[in-house]
VODO-957322 format. One record per residue (C-alpha): x, y, z. Coordinates in Angstrom, 3 decimals, always signed. Example, Ala and Ser with C-alpha at 12.3 -4.5 7.8 and 13.67 -1.06 7.14 Angstrom:
+----------+----------+----------+
:        u :        v :        w :
+----------+----------+----------+
:  +12.300 :   -4.500 :   +7.800 :
:  +13.670 :   -1.060 :   +7.140 :
+----------+----------+----------+
//
This chain:
+----------+----------+----------+
:        u :        v :        w :
+----------+----------+----------+
: +104.284 :  +91.860 :  +89.324 :
: +107.831 :  +91.773 :  +88.009 :
: +111.187 :  +90.305 :  +88.901 :
: +113.295 :  +92.722 :  +90.886 :
: +117.078 :  +92.442 :  +90.596 :
: +117.692 :  +95.279 :  +93.109 :
: +115.713 :  +93.413 :  +95.781 :
: +117.602 :  +90.197 :  +94.978 :
: +120.940 :  +92.024 :  +95.411 :
: +119.752 :  +93.419 :  +98.689 :
: +118.967 :  +89.937 :  +99.989 :
: +122.343 :  +88.658 :  +98.817 :
: +123.788 :  +91.409 : +101.016 :
: +121.845 :  +90.114 : +103.966 :
: +123.368 :  +86.652 : +103.447 :
: +126.749 :  +88.365 : +103.494 :
: +125.978 :  +89.931 : +106.912 :
: +125.403 :  +86.417 : +108.312 :
: +128.373 :  +84.887 : +106.482 :
: +130.823 :  +87.516 : +107.745 :
: +129.258 :  +87.946 : +111.179 :
: +129.259 :  +91.717 : +110.695 :
: +125.920 :  +93.017 : +111.903 :
: +126.958 :  +96.672 : +111.647 :
: +125.015 :  +97.038 : +108.391 :
: +121.800 :  +95.346 : +109.590 :
: +119.828 :  +98.591 : +109.470 :
: +120.346 :  +98.604 : +105.714 :
: +118.068 :  +95.584 : +105.519 :
: +115.429 :  +95.966 : +108.258 :
: +112.414 :  +98.244 : +108.138 :
: +112.153 : +101.060 : +110.611 :
: +108.464 : +100.195 : +111.110 :
: +107.545 :  +98.966 : +114.614 :
: +105.404 :  +96.031 : +113.526 :
: +107.887 :  +93.816 : +111.695 :
: +108.065 :  +90.052 : +112.174 :
: +110.736 :  +87.400 : +111.826 :
: +110.268 :  +83.668 : +112.208 :
: +113.331 :  +81.409 : +112.436 :
: +113.900 :  +77.699 : +112.514 :
: +113.986 :  +77.324 : +116.313 :
: +110.519 :  +77.171 : +117.929 :
: +111.577 :  +80.098 : +120.156 :
: +112.549 :  +82.266 : +117.181 :
: +109.430 :  +84.389 : +116.793 :
: +110.568 :  +87.996 : +116.745 :
: +107.539 :  +90.293 : +116.798 :
: +108.367 :  +93.949 : +116.649 :
: +111.358 :  +96.006 : +115.676 :
: +113.204 :  +95.683 : +118.972 :
: +113.068 :  +91.847 : +119.121 :
: +113.889 :  +91.546 : +115.405 :
: +116.872 :  +93.870 : +115.682 :
: +118.191 :  +92.212 : +118.862 :
: +118.299 :  +88.828 : +117.109 :
: +119.808 :  +90.238 : +113.928 :
: +122.464 :  +92.113 : +115.925 :
: +123.625 :  +88.948 : +117.692 :
: +122.955 :  +85.891 : +115.553 :
: +125.245 :  +86.773 : +112.607 :
: +128.300 :  +86.832 : +114.915 :
: +127.214 :  +83.616 : +116.672 :
: +126.683 :  +81.822 : +113.397 :
: +129.950 :  +83.064 : +111.942 :
: +131.860 :  +81.965 : +115.079 :
: +130.286 :  +78.519 : +114.778 :
: +131.471 :  +78.211 : +111.184 :
: +127.967 :  +78.377 : +109.692 :
: +127.180 :  +80.155 : +106.442 :
: +124.307 :  +80.566 : +104.035 :
: +124.587 :  +79.526 : +100.394 :
: +121.804 :  +80.763 :  +98.146 :
: +120.246 :  +78.265 :  +95.762 :
: +117.372 :  +79.833 :  +93.867 :
: +116.845 :  +83.373 :  +95.053 :
: +113.788 :  +84.919 :  +93.468 :
: +112.600 :  +88.458 :  +94.140 :
: +109.533 :  +90.263 :  +92.806 :
: +107.860 :  +93.577 :  +93.335 :
: +104.696 :  +95.494 :  +92.623 :
: +105.091 :  +99.208 :  +93.325 :
: +106.624 :  +99.732 :  +96.741 :
: +106.071 :  +96.160 :  +97.967 :
: +108.407 :  +93.257 :  +97.207 :
: +108.642 :  +89.615 :  +98.213 :
: +111.340 :  +87.001 :  +97.972 :
: +111.876 :  +83.265 :  +98.167 :
: +114.983 :  +81.094 :  +98.247 :
: +116.044 :  +77.555 :  +99.068 :
: +119.373 :  +78.280 : +100.732 :
: +121.627 :  +75.718 : +102.337 :
: +123.051 :  +76.376 : +105.759 :
: +126.632 :  +75.122 : +105.270 :
: +128.110 :  +73.372 : +108.304 :
: +131.787 :  +73.434 : +109.385 :
: +132.169 :  +69.743 : +108.508 :
: +131.202 :  +70.432 : +104.866 :
: +127.651 :  +69.165 : +105.242 :
: +124.584 :  +71.296 : +104.794 :
: +121.023 :  +71.792 : +105.947 :
: +118.519 :  +72.593 : +103.180 :
: +116.249 :  +75.470 : +104.169 :
: +113.377 :  +77.507 : +102.847 :
: +113.190 :  +81.318 : +103.105 :
: +110.380 :  +83.656 : +102.236 :
: +109.762 :  +87.270 : +103.106 :
: +108.212 :  +90.643 : +102.352 :
: +109.909 :  +93.996 : +101.870 :
: +108.742 :  +97.480 : +101.203 :
: +110.519 : +100.613 : +100.096 :
: +111.649 : +103.154 : +102.598 :
: +113.473 : +106.223 : +101.242 :
: +113.991 : +104.391 :  +97.957 :
: +115.589 : +101.294 :  +99.579 :
: +114.138 :  +97.827 : +100.061 :
: +113.625 :  +97.008 : +103.745 :
: +112.444 :  +93.711 : +105.167 :
: +109.180 :  +93.764 : +107.137 :
: +108.628 :  +90.012 : +107.435 :
: +110.599 :  +86.816 : +106.854 :
: +110.167 :  +83.103 : +107.578 :
: +113.075 :  +80.662 : +107.532 :
: +112.264 :  +76.977 : +107.948 :
: +113.703 :  +73.517 : +107.629 :
: +111.373 :  +71.241 : +105.676 :
: +110.175 :  +68.048 : +107.273 :
: +108.482 :  +65.124 : +105.562 :
: +104.752 :  +64.922 : +106.270 :
: +105.237 :  +61.357 : +107.474 :
: +107.697 :  +62.596 : +110.098 :
: +105.797 :  +65.654 : +111.298 :
: +102.122 :  +64.491 : +111.204 :
: +102.468 :  +60.758 : +110.660 :
: +100.678 :  +60.795 : +107.306 :
: +101.755 :  +60.835 : +103.683 :
:  +99.905 :  +63.562 : +101.803 :
:  +99.597 :  +64.085 :  +98.063 :
: +102.043 :  +66.685 :  +96.862 :
+----------+----------+----------+
//
């Protein structure tokens, strides 16, 4: 396993798609495989399969941009082993009023024709254990 600067640059480009609202380059980031999966922050955001994943990624960047939302990377890390890579970040979703929502992003990519393509991602908003399950757990 080694750090992968090319994969990190690719993911920075994906943030740019959302920050500009321009989904015309989305195919540069998503795998052509049928069985890809995306999980977003909304309970309804479970995109299983290429068609569902692409539909969301073709519409949400423009919607987020129009709403004045943008992603700001915090600690993007990317690693690979052969043709498989994975990434993690703690981005902030910046709000129009200047505030922000801390998030957590992880995902898996693989190489297709020499380019890194996302096959799975999970974006979440952390919640305190006390809030979500009513118990404080050792961390």
